[in-house]
C-alpha positions in Angstrom: -14.2 4.7 16.3 -12.2 1.7 15.4 -9.6 0.8 18.1 -6.1 -0.5 16.5 -3.7 -3.0 18.2 -0.3 -3.0 17.2 2.0 -5.7 17.9 5.6 -5.1 16.7 9.1 -5.5 17.4 10.4 -2.6 16.5 9.9 0.5 18.2 11.2 3.0 15.6 8.3 1.2 13.0 5.7 1.0 15.9 6.0 4.7 16.8 5.7 5.8 13.2 2.9 3.7 12.6 1.0 4.7 16.0 1.6 8.9 15.1 0.1 8.1 11.8 -3.0 6.4 12.9 -3.5 9.0 16.2 -3.2 11.4 13.2 -7.0 10.1 12.1 -8.3 9.6 14.9 -8.1 6.1 15.4 -7.8 4.9 19.3 -4.5 3.1 19.1 -3.0 0.8 21.3 1.0 -0.6 21.3 0.9 -4.0 22.5 4.2 -6.1 23.6 4.9 -9.3 22.0 3.6 -10.9 25.0 0.4 -8.7 25.7 -2.7 -10.8 25.9 -5.2 -9.3 22.9 -8.2 -7.4 25.0 -11.9 -8.6 24.9 -13.9 -7.9 22.2 -15.1 -4.6 21.7 -18.4 -2.9 19.8 -15.9 -1.3 18.1 -14.3 -2.8 15.3 -10.9 -3.8 16.2 -7.9 -4.0 13.7 -4.6 -6.0 14.4 -1.6 -4.7 13.3 1.2 -7.9 13.6 4.6 -7.7 12.8 5.2 -11.0 11.0 8.7 -10.7 12.4 7.2 -12.0 15.5 7.8 -15.5 16.5 5.6 -18.1 15.8 5.3 -19.4 19.3 4.1 -15.8 19.9 2.2 -15.1 17.1 0.2 -18.8 17.8 -2.2 -17.4 20.5 -2.9 -14.3 19.1 -4.1 -15.9 15.6 -6.4 -18.1 17.8 -7.9 -14.9 19.3 -8.3 -12.7 16.2 -9.5 -16.0 14.0 -12.4 -16.6 17.3 -13.6 -12.4 16.6 -12.4 -12.0 13.0 -10.7 -9.3 13.6 -9.0 -7.6 10.3 -5.1 -8.1 10.5 -2.8 -5.8 8.9 0.7 -7.8 8.3 4.0 -5.5 8.6 7.1 -7.3 6.7 10.2 -6.6 4.7 10.3 -9.7 3.0 8.4 -9.1 -0.7 8.2 -13.1 -1.0 6.5 -13.1 2.1 3.4 -11.2 1.1 1.5 -14.1 -0.7 2.2 -16.7 2.2 0.6 -13.5 4.7 -2.2 -13.4 3.2 -2.7 -17.1 2.7 -2.1 -17.5 6.4 -5.1 -15.7 8.0 -8.9 -16.3 6.8 -10.6 -13.5 7.9 -9.9 -9.8 6.0 -5.8 -9.1 5.5 -3.6 -6.6 4.0 0.4 -6.4 4.0 1.9 -3.6 4.4 5.7 -3.3 2.9 8.6 -1.8 5.2 9.9 0.9 5.1 6.2 2.1 4.7 5.0 5.6 3.9 2.3 6.7 6.9 0.1 7.4 3.9 -0.3 4.2 2.4 -0.5 2.6 5.9 -3.6 5.1 6.5 -4.9 4.2 3.1 -4.8 0.0 4.0 -6.0 0.6 7.4 -9.4 2.3 6.4 -9.7 -0.2 3.0 -9.4 -3.4 5.8 -12.0 -1.3 8.1 -14.3 -1.1 5.2 -14.4 2.8 4.8 -12.5 2.6 1.1 -11.4 0.2 -2.2 -8.2 -1.1 -1.6 -5.4 -0.2 -3.7 -2.3 -2.3 -3.7 0.9 -0.7 -2.5 3.1 0.5 -5.3 6.6 0.9 -5.8 9.7 0.6 -8.4 12.8 -1.4 -8.8 14.7 0.4 -10.9 17.8 -1.8 -11.5 15.1 -4.3 -12.8 13.1 -1.9 -14.4 10.1 -3.1 -13.2 7.2 -2.0 -11.0 6.2 -3.8 -7.6 2.7 -4.0 -6.6 2.4 -5.3 -2.4 5.8 -7.6 -3.4 4.9 -8.8 -6.6 6.6 -7.4 -9.6 5.0 -6.2 -12.6 6.8 -6.6 -15.9 7.0 -3.2 -17.7 8.3 -2.2 -21.5 11.2 0.3 -21.3 8.6 3.1 -22.9 6.4 1.9 -20.2 8.8 2.1 -17.5 9.6 5.8 -18.6 6.3 6.9 -18.4 5.6 5.6 -14.6 8.9 7.2 -13.7 7.7 10.2 -15.0 4.5 10.2 -12.8 6.0 9.3 -10.1 8.3 12.5 -10.2 4.8 14.3 -8.6 2.5 11.6 -7.2 -0.9 12.8 -6.9 -0.4 15.8 -8.6 -1.7 16.2 -12.0 0.8 16.6 -14.7 0.2 17.1 -18.5 0.8 15.1 -21.4 3.1 17.7 -22.8 5.2 17.6 -19.5 5.1 13.6 -19.4 6.0 13.6 -23.6 9.8 15.5 -22.4 10.1 13.6 -19.2 9.7 10.2 -20.4 10.8 10.4 -24.5 12.5 13.7 -24.4 9.5 14.4 -27.6 8.9 18.4 -27.9 6.2 18.4 -30.8 2.9 18.6 -28.9 1.6 16.2 -31.8 2.7 13.5 -30.1 0.6 13.7 -27.5 -1.5 10.7 -28.3 1.7 8.4 -27.7 0.7 9.4 -23.7 -3.0 8.2 -24.0 -1.9 4.8 -25.5 1.1 4.1 -23.0 -1.6 5.2 -19.7 -4.0 2.6 -20.9 -1.5 0.0 -21.2 -0.3 0.9 -17.5 -3.6 1.3 -16.3 -4.0 -2.7 -17.5 -1.3 -3.8 -15.6 -0.9 -1.5 -12.8 -5.2 -1.1 -12.1 -7.3 1.1 -13.8 -7.8 3.3 -10.5 -4.1 3.9 -10.2 -3.9 6.4 -13.0 -6.7 9.3 -13.0 -7.4 11.5 -16.1 -7.5 15.3 -15.2 -9.8 16.9 -17.0 -7.9 19.5 -19.2 -5.0 18.7 -18.1 -3.7 15.1 -18.5 -2.7 12.5 -15.7 -2.3 11.9 -12.1 -0.5 9.0 -10.3 -2.6 7.9 -7.3 0.1 6.4 -4.2 -2.7 5.5 -1.8 
């Protein structure tokens, strides 16, 4: 069993994350900012570190993590910090944006532990009409954005081409479903092929995590 060490500064965030990971039967240990990192154990240990911790506190922890090669999951609410955080740590790492969905936290944890293929966190900025992948903007056309909004109404659930036509473009004609297929292919190129799954004899499903 993997052990998860959480170094956080906000009790509510730490508790929410710990509860999500405990449901997956991880061994979760919450550490305060000045706790010394435990000695290496046989089971793989992952470290969750809030990027808002002072660097004077993080520095000794970083040295210990680097020496052992622990995977690290950074927590941040600053979208502009994602690239910096990934470059900061030479070992396996990922970034979890705040506020987070428990399902996303679990998916990123499993990915870092080698159980799944990584999937970047997807959100949308309705004001700017862009998609955001782990804090990085993805420019979309008006039609692509409308389709993504329609898919996100029921994430992880199949939705038919006809429903997508009505929701995204207001089309009623059954003969226009090819429009959906074309724009799904364009979205896949921008968001990742694995993001939108084809559901046999139905339509498509947007995978959020």
